[in-house]
Backbone as a printed PyTorch tensor [residue, N CA C, xyz], in Angstrom:
tensor([[[  3.5660,  29.0010,   6.0700],
         [  3.9040,  27.7330,   5.4730],
         [  4.7480,  27.9830,   4.2320]],

        [[  5.8440,  27.2270,   4.0720],
         [  6.7480,  27.4300,   2.9500],
         [  6.1590,  26.9230,   1.6500]],

        [[  6.8190,  27.3100,   0.5590],
         [  6.3390,  26.8490,  -0.7320],
         [  6.7460,  25.3970,  -0.9390]],

        [[  5.8880,  24.6770,  -1.6020],
         [  6.1680,  23.2760,  -1.8800],
         [  6.5370,  23.1250,  -3.3390]],

        [[  7.4580,  22.2260,  -3.5890],
         [  7.8520,  21.9750,  -4.9730],
         [  6.8750,  21.0000,  -5.6220]],

        [[  6.9260,  20.9600,  -6.9080],
         [  6.0940,  20.0240,  -7.6650],
         [  6.6010,  18.6090,  -7.4390]],

        [[  5.6970,  17.6540,  -7.4290],
         [  6.0760,  16.2600,  -7.2240],
         [  6.9630,  15.7890,  -8.3720]],

        [[  8.0880,  15.1840,  -8.0450],
         [  8.9960,  14.6660,  -9.0690],
         [  8.4160,  13.3990,  -9.6880]],

        [[  8.9670,  13.0280, -10.8360],
         [  8.5440,  11.7900, -11.4890],
         [  8.7760,  10.5770, -10.6050]],

        [[  9.8970,  10.5950,  -9.8660],
         [ 10.1850,   9.4780,  -8.9640],
         [  9.1660,   9.3720,  -7.8450]],

        [[  8.7690,  10.5040,  -7.2950],
         [  7.7630,  10.5030,  -6.2350],
         [  6.4150,  10.0300,  -6.7720]],

        [[  6.0500,  10.4920,  -7.9440],
         [  4.7740,  10.0770,  -8.5430],
         [  4.7830,   8.5680,  -8.7700]],

        [[  5.8830,   8.0310,  -9.2550],
         [  5.9900,   6.5820,  -9.4640],
         [  5.8910,   5.8360,  -8.1300]],

        [[  6.5710,   6.3280,  -7.1150],
         [  6.5080,   5.6780,  -5.8040],
         [  5.0890,   5.7100,  -5.2400]],

        [[  4.3740,   6.7860,  -5.4660],
         [  2.9850,   6.8720,  -4.9960],
         [  2.0840,   5.9190,  -5.7750]],

        [[  2.3340,   5.7580,  -7.0650],
         [  1.5780,   4.7750,  -7.8490],
         [  1.8480,   3.3670,  -7.3090]],

        [[  3.1080,   3.0630,  -7.0130],
         [  3.4540,   1.7400,  -6.4670],
         [  2.7940,   1.5200,  -5.1040]],

        [[  2.7780,   2.5570,  -4.2810],
         [  2.1070,   2.4490,  -2.9870],
         [  0.6200,   2.1670,  -3.1980]],

        [[  0.0170,   2.8560,  -4.1480],
         [ -1.3890,   2.6160,  -4.4540],
         [ -1.6310,   1.2020,  -4.9530]],

        [[ -0.7540,   0.7040,  -5.8100],
         [ -0.9030,  -0.6650,  -6.3160],
         [ -0.8090,  -1.6670,  -5.1720]],

        [[  0.1110,  -1.4400,  -4.2520],
         [  0.2190,  -2.3090,  -3.0720],
         [ -1.0560,  -2.2380,  -2.2420]],

        [[ -1.6190,  -1.0550,  -2.1340],
         [ -2.8550,  -0.8570,  -1.3720],
         [ -4.0300,  -1.5670,  -2.0330]],

        [[ -4.0400,  -1.6200,  -3.3520],
         [ -5.0770,  -2.3560,  -4.0540],
         [ -5.0490,  -3.8310,  -3.7070]],

        [[ -3.8580,  -4.3420,  -3.4220],
         [ -3.7170,  -5.7440,  -3.0320],
         [ -4.0410,  -5.9430,  -1.5590]],

        [[ -3.5120,  -5.0940,  -0.7180],
         [ -3.7180,  -5.1880,   0.7300],
         [ -3.9490,  -3.7730,   1.2520]],

        [[ -5.1840,  -3.4940,   1.6210],
         [ -5.5960,  -2.1390,   1.9860],
         [ -4.7660,  -1.4810,   3.0670]],

        [[ -4.2520,  -2.2600,   3.9970],
         [ -3.4630,  -1.6890,   5.0970],
         [ -2.1200,  -1.1500,   4.6240]],

        [[ -1.6860,  -1.5260,   3.4270],
         [ -0.3930,  -1.0630,   2.9300],
         [ -0.4190,   0.3770,   2.4410]],

        [[ -1.5870,   0.9950,   2.4120],
         [ -1.6530,   2.3960,   2.0090],
         [ -1.0210,   3.3210,   3.0210]],

        [[ -1.2190,   3.0220,   4.2880],
         [ -0.7210,   3.9230,   5.3200],
         [  0.3750,   3.3160,   6.1990]],

        [[  0.3710,   1.9990,   6.3910],
         [  1.3590,   1.3900,   7.2880],
         [  2.8040,   1.6260,   6.8330]],

        [[  3.1740,   1.3640,   5.5760],
         [  4.5670,   1.6010,   5.1850],
         [  5.0180,   3.0530,   5.3260]],

        [[  4.2180,   4.0460,   4.9020],
         [  4.6740,   5.4210,   5.1380],
         [  4.8680,   5.7340,   6.6340]],

        [[  4.0030,   5.1910,   7.4870],
         [  4.1800,   5.4140,   8.9250],
         [  5.4330,   4.7380,   9.4290]],

        [[  5.6610,   3.4930,   9.0180],
         [  6.8310,   2.7450,   9.4770],
         [  8.1280,   3.3380,   8.9480]],

        [[  8.0910,   3.9610,   7.7860],
         [  9.2950,   4.5410,   7.1910],
         [  9.5330,   5.9670,   7.6490]],

        [[  8.7370,   6.4490,   8.5740],
         [  8.8150,   7.8410,   8.9920],
         [  9.9360,   8.2000,   9.9370]],

        [[ 10.8280,   7.2930,  10.2220],
         [ 11.9330,   7.5910,  11.1080],
         [ 11.6610,   7.0910,  12.5090]],

        [[ 12.4800,   7.5300,  13.4610],
         [ 12.3400,   7.0480,  14.8360],
         [ 10.9480,   7.3520,  15.3960]],

        [[ 10.4060,   6.3770,  16.0770],
         [  9.0770,   6.5350,  16.6610],
         [  8.9330,   5.5560,  17.8140]],

        [[  7.9210,   5.7670,  18.6090],
         [  7.6820,   4.9040,  19.7550],
         [  7.2680,   3.5060,  19.3460]],

        [[  7.3640,   2.6030,  20.2820],
         [  7.0440,   1.1970,  20.0410],
         [  5.6230,   1.0260,  19.5080]],

        [[  4.6470,   1.6950,  20.0990],
         [  3.2570,   1.5700,  19.6600],
         [  3.0850,   2.0530,  18.2270]],

        [[  3.7900,   3.1030,  17.8440],
         [  3.6660,   3.6280,  16.4790],
         [  4.3250,   2.7220,  15.4620]],

        [[  5.1770,   1.8020,  15.9090],
         [  5.7440,   0.8060,  15.0030],
         [  4.9170,  -0.4670,  15.0090]],

        [[  4.4540,  -0.8690,  16.1780],
         [  3.7660,  -2.1480,  16.3280],
         [  2.3560,  -2.1160,  15.7300]],

        [[  1.6060,  -1.0640,  15.9740],
         [  0.2160,  -1.0300,  15.5140],
         [  0.0780,  -1.1330,  13.9940]],

        [[  0.8200,  -0.3540,  13.1980],
         [  0.6960,  -0.5290,  11.7450],
         [  1.1500,  -1.9260,  11.2910]],

        [[  2.2090,  -2.4370,  11.9030],
         [  2.6970,  -3.7750,  11.5410],
         [  1.6570,  -4.8400,  11.8770]],

        [[  0.9890,  -4.6920,  13.0140],
         [ -0.0670,  -5.6460,  13.3770],
         [ -1.2420,  -5.5680,  12.4000]],

        [[ -1.5680,  -4.3690,  11.9580],
         [ -2.6450,  -4.2190,  10.9780],
         [ -2.3340,  -4.9480,   9.6810]],

        [[ -1.1030,  -4.8110,   9.2080],
         [ -0.7020,  -5.5030,   7.9770],
         [ -0.7060,  -7.0130,   8.2120]],

        [[ -0.1210,  -7.4590,   9.3120],
         [ -0.0760,  -8.8950,   9.6090],
         [ -1.4860,  -9.4790,   9.7040]],

        [[ -2.3740,  -8.7730,  10.3640],
         [ -3.7550,  -9.2380,  10.4740],
         [ -4.4140,  -9.3710,   9.1200]],

        [[ -4.1950,  -8.3870,   8.2520],
         [ -4.8030,  -8.4590,   6.9240],
         [ -4.2230,  -9.6000,   6.1040]],

        [[ -2.9210,  -9.8460,   6.2440],
         [ -2.3110, -10.9520,   5.5150],
         [ -2.9330, -12.2870,   5.9050]],

        [[ -3.3090, -12.4290,   7.1710],
         [ -3.9500, -13.6660,   7.6360],
         [ -5.4170, -13.7050,   7.1970]],

        [[ -6.1430, -12.6350,   7.4560],
         [ -7.5810, -12.5990,   7.1640],
         [ -7.8560, -12.8070,   5.6780]],

        [[ -6.9710, -12.3090,   4.8380],
         [ -7.1640, -12.4330,   3.3940],
         [ -7.2420, -13.8910,   2.9420]],

        [[ -6.6240, -14.7860,   3.6760],
         [ -6.6000, -16.1980,   3.2650],
         [ -7.8580, -16.9610,   3.6960]],

        [[ -8.6770, -16.3800,   4.5480],
         [ -9.8570, -17.0790,   5.0420],
         [-10.9270, -17.1670,   3.9550]],

        [[-11.6000, -18.3120,   3.8640],
         [-12.6170, -18.4680,   2.8180],
         [-13.8260, -17.5460,   3.0000]],

        [[-14.0110, -17.0080,   4.1940],
         [-15.1600, -16.1230,   4.4500],
         [-14.8690, -14.6530,   4.1540]],

        [[-13.6370, -14.3490,   3.7850],
         [-13.2800, -12.9550,   3.4950],
         [-13.9810, -12.5060,   2.2110]],

        [[-14.7130, -11.3860,   2.2750],
         [-15.4380, -10.9200,   1.0750],
         [-14.4820, -10.3980,   0.0000]],

        [[-14.9710, -10.3160,  -1.2010],
         [-14.1970,  -9.7940,  -2.3170],
         [-13.8130,  -8.3380,  -2.0780]],

        [[-12.6280,  -7.9990,  -2.4700],
         [-12.1690,  -6.6080,  -2.3800],
         [-12.9540,  -5.6900,  -3.3040]],

        [[-13.6830,  -6.2840,  -4.2620],
         [-14.4400,  -5.4890,  -5.2240],
         [-15.7980,  -5.0580,  -4.7060]],

        [[-16.2350,  -5.6260,  -3.5760],
         [-17.5160,  -5.2330,  -2.9940],
         [-17.3590,  -3.9090,  -2.2580]],

        [[-18.2900,  -2.9640,  -2.4670],
         [-18.2290,  -1.7000,  -1.7280],
         [-18.3020,  -1.9550,  -0.2230]],

        [[-17.5760,  -1.2250,   0.5500],
         [-16.7630,  -0.0580,   0.2210],
         [-15.2960,  -0.3920,  -0.0180]],

        [[-14.9790,  -1.6530,  -0.3300],
         [-13.5920,  -2.0800,  -0.5180],
         [-12.7700,  -1.2120,  -1.4510]],

        [[-13.1800,  -1.0570,  -2.7080],
         [-12.3710,  -0.2380,  -3.6180],
         [-12.2440,   1.2150,  -3.1620]],

        [[-13.3310,   1.7590,  -2.6380],
         [-13.2990,   3.1540,  -2.1960],
         [-12.3240,   3.3380,  -1.0190]],

        [[-12.3450,   2.3970,  -0.0820],
         [-11.4340,   2.4920,   1.0650],
         [ -9.9810,   2.3250,   0.6320]],

        [[ -9.7290,   1.4540,  -0.3270],
         [ -8.3610,   1.2640,  -0.8130],
         [ -7.8450,   2.5310,  -1.4950]],

        [[ -8.7030,   3.1700,  -2.2850],
         [ -8.3010,   4.4200,  -2.9330],
         [ -8.0540,   5.4950,  -1.8740]],

        [[ -8.9420,   5.6160,  -0.9130],
         [ -8.7800,   6.6360,   0.1350],
         [ -7.5010,   6.4100,   0.9310]],

        [[ -7.2150,   5.1640,   1.2670],
         [ -6.0050,   4.8590,   2.0340],
         [ -4.7570,   5.1550,   1.2150]],

        [[ -4.7890,   4.8370,  -0.0730],
         [ -3.6510,   5.1370,  -0.9480],
         [ -3.4350,   6.6450,  -1.0710]],

        [[ -4.5150,   7.4030,  -1.1240],
         [ -4.4100,   8.8630,  -1.1990],
         [ -3.7610,   9.4090,   0.0710]],

        [[ -4.1820,   8.8960,   1.2240],
         [ -3.5920,   9.3500,   2.4940],
         [ -2.1030,   9.0160,   2.5370]],

        [[ -1.7600,   7.7690,   2.2190],
         [ -0.3460,   7.3730,   2.2370],
         [  0.4950,   8.1550,   1.2490]],

        [[ -0.0480,   8.4060,   0.0660],
         [  0.6810,   9.1780,  -0.9490],
         [  0.8590,  10.6290,  -0.5240]],

        [[ -0.1320,  11.1620,   0.1570],
         [ -0.0190,  12.5260,   0.6820],
         [  1.0850,  12.5970,   1.7350]],

        [[  1.1800,  11.5870,   2.5760],
         [  2.2600,  11.5220,   3.5770],
         [  3.6130,  11.5140,   2.8700]],

        [[  3.7510,  10.6720,   1.8350],
         [  5.0250,  10.6160,   1.1060],
         [  5.3450,  11.9620,   0.4550]],

        [[  4.3490,  12.6120,  -0.1310],
         [  4.5860,  13.9080,  -0.7840],
         [  5.0150,  14.9680,   0.2310]],

        [[  4.3100,  15.0340,   1.3370],
         [  4.6590,  16.0390,   2.3590],
         [  6.0520,  15.7830,   2.9200]],

        [[  6.3730,  14.5250,   3.1150],
         [  7.7020,  14.1870,   3.6260],
         [  8.7880,  14.6120,   2.6440]],

        [[  8.4740,  14.5730,   1.3400],
         [  9.4270,  14.9700,   0.3060],
         [  9.4030,  16.4760,   0.0510]],

        [[  8.5070,  17.1960,   0.7360],
         [  8.3940,  18.6360,   0.5330],
         [  7.6940,  18.9870,  -0.7700]],

        [[  6.9140,  18.0560,  -1.2920],
         [  6.2350,  18.2590,  -2.5670],
         [  4.7530,  18.5350,  -2.3470]],

        [[  4.1570,  19.1660,  -3.3170],
         [  2.7220,  19.4200,  -3.2950],
         [  1.9830,  18.0860,  -3.4660]],

        [[  1.0120,  17.7840,  -2.6070],
         [  0.3770,  16.4670,  -2.6220],
         [ -0.5780,  16.1130,  -3.7630]],

        [[ -1.2350,  17.0360,  -4.4690],
         [ -2.2810,  16.5950,  -5.3990],
         [ -1.8490,  15.5730,  -6.4540]],

        [[ -0.7440,  15.7750,  -7.1310],
         [ -0.3180,  14.8290,  -8.1600],
         [  0.0710,  13.4900,  -7.5370]],

        [[  0.7330,  13.5340,  -6.3870],
         [  1.1070,  12.3060,  -5.6860],
         [ -0.1410,  11.5360,  -5.2700]],

        [[ -1.1330,  12.2540,  -4.7540],
         [ -2.3870,  11.6120,  -4.3300],
         [ -3.1170,  11.0020,  -5.5160]],

        [[ -3.1250,  11.6930,  -6.6380],
         [ -3.7610,  11.1660,  -7.8470],
         [ -3.0500,   9.8910,  -8.3090]],

        [[ -1.7210,   9.8920,  -8.2590],
         [ -0.9590,   8.6910,  -8.6440],
         [ -1.2710,   7.5340,  -7.6990]],

        [[ -1.3690,   7.8160,  -6.3990],
         [ -1.7210,   6.7760,  -5.4440],
         [ -3.1060,   6.2150,  -5.7060]],

        [[ -4.0470,   7.0880,  -6.0050],
         [ -5.4160,   6.6380,  -6.3090],
         [ -5.4320,   5.7700,  -7.5670]],

        [[ -4.7130,   6.1920,  -8.6060],
         [ -4.6550,   5.4060,  -9.8430],
         [ -4.0150,   4.0480,  -9.5900]],

        [[ -2.9790,   4.0240,  -8.7690],
         [ -2.3430,   2.7560,  -8.4210],
         [ -3.2860,   1.8470,  -7.6580]],

        [[ -4.0780,   2.4190,  -6.7550],
         [ -5.0210,   1.6180,  -5.9700],
         [ -6.0940,   0.9960,  -6.8540]],

        [[ -6.6030,   1.7700,  -7.7970],
         [ -7.6060,   1.2290,  -8.7320],
         [ -6.9790,   0.0940,  -9.5420]],

        [[ -5.7970,   0.3350, -10.0610],
         [ -5.0930,  -0.6800, -10.8440],
         [ -4.8340,  -1.9340, -10.0130]],

        [[ -4.2930,  -1.7450,  -8.8160],
         [ -3.9710,  -2.8860,  -7.9540],
         [ -5.1930,  -3.6510,  -7.4880]],

        [[ -6.2840,  -2.9410,  -7.2320],
         [ -7.5070,  -3.6000,  -6.7690],
         [ -8.0420,  -4.5540,  -7.8310]],

        [[ -8.2050,  -4.0580,  -9.0500],
         [ -8.7970,  -4.8990, -10.1000],
         [ -7.7990,  -5.9120, -10.6510]],

        [[ -6.5250,  -5.5590, -10.7360],
         [ -5.5230,  -6.5200, -11.1970],
         [ -5.3740,  -7.6570, -10.1960]],

        [[ -5.3290,  -7.3080,  -8.9060],
         [ -5.2180,  -8.3370,  -7.8710],
         [ -6.4120,  -9.2710,  -7.8470]],

        [[ -7.6070,  -8.7250,  -8.0100],
         [ -8.8120,  -9.5610,  -8.0350],
         [ -8.7890, -10.4890,  -9.2510]],

        [[ -8.3420,  -9.9830, -10.3820],
         [ -8.2290, -10.8160, -11.5830],
         [ -7.2100, -11.9240, -11.4070]],

        [[ -6.0870, -11.5920, -10.7980],
         [ -5.0500, -12.5880, -10.5080],
         [ -5.6110, -13.7030,  -9.6330]],

        [[ -6.3250, -13.3090,  -8.5860],
         [ -6.8640, -14.3110,  -7.6630],
         [ -7.8970, -15.2010,  -8.3470]],

        [[ -8.7410, -14.6400,  -9.2210],
         [ -9.7020, -15.4650,  -9.9670],
         [ -8.9640, -16.4530, -10.8660]],

        [[ -7.9260, -15.9920, -11.5340],
         [ -7.1430, -16.8330, -12.4270],
         [ -6.4990, -17.9770, -11.6490]],

        [[ -5.8800, -17.6580, -10.5210],
         [ -5.2230, -18.6940,  -9.7120],
         [ -6.2480, -19.6630,  -9.1390]],

        [[ -7.3510, -19.1410,  -8.6500],
         [ -8.3730, -19.9770,  -8.0270],
         [ -8.9300, -21.0100,  -9.0050]],

        [[ -8.9580, -20.6930, -10.2820],
         [ -9.4580, -21.6330, -11.2870],
         [ -8.4510, -22.7520, -11.5620]],

        [[ -7.2090, -22.5940, -11.0850],
         [ -6.1520, -23.5490, -11.3990],
         [ -5.5900, -24.2910, -10.1960]],

        [[ -5.6580, -23.6750,  -9.0400],
         [ -5.0700, -24.2730,  -7.8380],
         [ -5.7280, -23.6550,  -6.6110]],

        [[ -5.1990, -23.9450,  -5.4500],
         [ -5.7430, -23.3920,  -4.2050],
         [ -5.5530, -21.8750,  -4.1780]],

        [[ -6.6080, -21.1590,  -3.8150],
         [ -6.5730, -19.6940,  -3.7890],
         [ -5.4750, -19.1630,  -2.8780]],

        [[ -5.2090, -19.8320,  -1.7710],
         [ -4.2190, -19.3150,  -0.8210],
         [ -2.8410, -19.2040,  -1.4610]],

        [[ -2.5550, -20.0500,  -2.4440],
         [ -1.2520, -19.9740,  -3.1150],
         [ -1.1270, -18.6550,  -3.8800]],

        [[ -2.1750, -18.2890,  -4.5780],
         [ -2.1770, -17.0040,  -5.2760],
         [ -2.1290, -15.8370,  -4.3150]],

        [[ -2.7760, -16.0090,  -3.1560],
         [ -2.7770, -14.9530,  -2.1460],
         [ -1.3740, -14.7200,  -1.5930]],

        [[ -0.6190, -15.7900,  -1.3940],
         [  0.7480, -15.6500,  -0.8720],
         [  1.6400, -14.9430,  -1.8990]],

        [[  1.4870, -15.2890,  -3.1610],
         [  2.2480, -14.5980,  -4.2070],
         [  1.8490, -13.1240,  -4.2420]],

        [[  0.5490, -12.8660,  -4.1430],
         [  0.0790, -11.4820,  -4.1360],
         [  0.6340, -10.7240,  -2.9320]],

        [[  0.7040, -11.3810,  -1.7770],
         [  1.3060, -10.7670,  -0.5870],
         [  2.7400, -10.3290,  -0.8760]],

        [[  3.5170, -11.2340,  -1.4680],
         [  4.9240, -10.9370,  -1.7460],
         [  5.0580,  -9.7570,  -2.7010]],

        [[  4.2360,  -9.7330,  -3.7410],
         [  4.2820,  -8.6230,  -4.6940],
         [  3.8820,  -7.3200,  -4.0030]],

        [[  2.8020,  -7.3550,  -3.2340],
         [  2.3180,  -6.1380,  -2.5670],
         [  3.3390,  -5.6010,  -1.5750]],

        [[  3.9350,  -6.4790,  -0.7860],
         [  4.9410,  -6.0360,   0.1890],
         [  6.1700,  -5.4660,  -0.5100]],

        [[  6.5610,  -6.0740,  -1.6250],
         [  7.6990,  -5.5520,  -2.3910],
         [  7.3850,  -4.1660,  -2.9470]],

        [[  6.1910,  -4.0030,  -3.5210],
         [  5.7990,  -2.6920,  -4.0520],
         [  5.7800,  -1.6370,  -2.9500]],

        [[  5.2510,  -2.0090,  -1.7860],
         [  5.1920,  -1.0610,  -0.6670],
         [  6.5940,  -0.6570,  -0.2170]],

        [[  7.5040,  -1.6130,  -0.1520],
         [  8.8890,  -1.2930,   0.2400],
         [  9.5560,  -0.3820,  -0.7820]],

        [[  9.3390,  -0.6590,  -2.0640],
         [  9.8890,   0.2090,  -3.1050],
         [  9.2990,   1.6140,  -3.0120]],

        [[  8.0280,   1.6950,  -2.6760],
         [  7.3480,   2.9910,  -2.6040],
         [  7.9150,   3.8790,  -1.5110]],

        [[  8.2630,   3.3120,  -0.3880],
         [  8.7420,   4.1360,   0.7250],
         [ 10.2610,   4.2440,   0.7640]],

        [[ 10.9170,   3.5380,  -0.1090],
         [ 12.3870,   3.5940,  -0.1470],
         [ 12.8430,   5.0320,  -0.3690]],

        [[ 13.6840,   5.5150,   0.5010],
         [ 14.1930,   6.8750,   0.3840],
         [ 13.2740,   7.9340,   0.9710]],

        [[ 12.1400,   7.5230,   1.5640],
         [ 11.2060,   8.5070,   2.1060],
         [ 11.3810,   8.6790,   3.6090]],

        [[ 12.3330,   8.0130,   4.1720],
         [ 12.5650,   8.0540,   5.6120],
         [ 13.4220,   6.8830,   5.9920]],

        [[ 13.3760,   6.5330,   7.2440],
         [ 14.1750,   5.4240,   7.7400],
         [ 13.4120,   4.1210,   7.5250]],

        [[ 13.6360,   3.4800,   6.3880],
         [ 12.9570,   2.2150,   6.0890],
         [ 13.5190,   1.1570,   7.0090]],

        [[ 12.6410,   0.4400,   7.7070],
         [ 13.1100,  -0.5970,   8.6250],
         [ 13.9370,  -1.6300,   7.8840]],

        [[ 15.0420,  -2.0210,   8.5100],
         [ 15.8880,  -3.0360,   7.8900],
         [ 15.5390,  -4.4050,   8.4120]],

        [[ 15.9370,  -5.4180,   7.6920],
         [ 15.6580,  -6.7950,   8.0950],
         [ 16.4620,  -7.1790,   9.3220]],

        [[ 17.5160,  -6.4520,   9.6510],
         [ 18.3600,  -6.8170,  10.7810],
         [ 17.8020,  -6.3840,  12.1240]],

        [[ 16.7310,  -5.6030,  12.1370],
         [ 16.1630,  -5.1550,  13.4140],
         [ 15.2240,  -6.1580,  13.9810]]])
């Protein structure tokens, strides 16, 4: 196995952003790195996309439990670590610092997102805050994987 370089500042930032997106929507920890991985079969594109779409819908249901209840935060951190490790390996970098940045982003995104939703819920319908959170999380995930492979374009 060849030597790996140290994670660059840009990679660490992208892993933090991926983690923050994962704190908002747990499926974003691994789906964007998989989707940005270049050419792949239909199932390898559809399954991660379906997971994200399903979570975007389920999150709006009134019966969906808080992301702060165990094992929610732990799973979000674990998923962010896996996704960040994928990004680091794809960049030829050593994964530990990237994984740590992803974990820190997931913790930040989990508690910040929950606080945002409480704030919005006290003022208007919760689903409105959830849609804004979706947009922020998807944007962060896209920024995180930008340059890490073939990011799907809107024209496909």
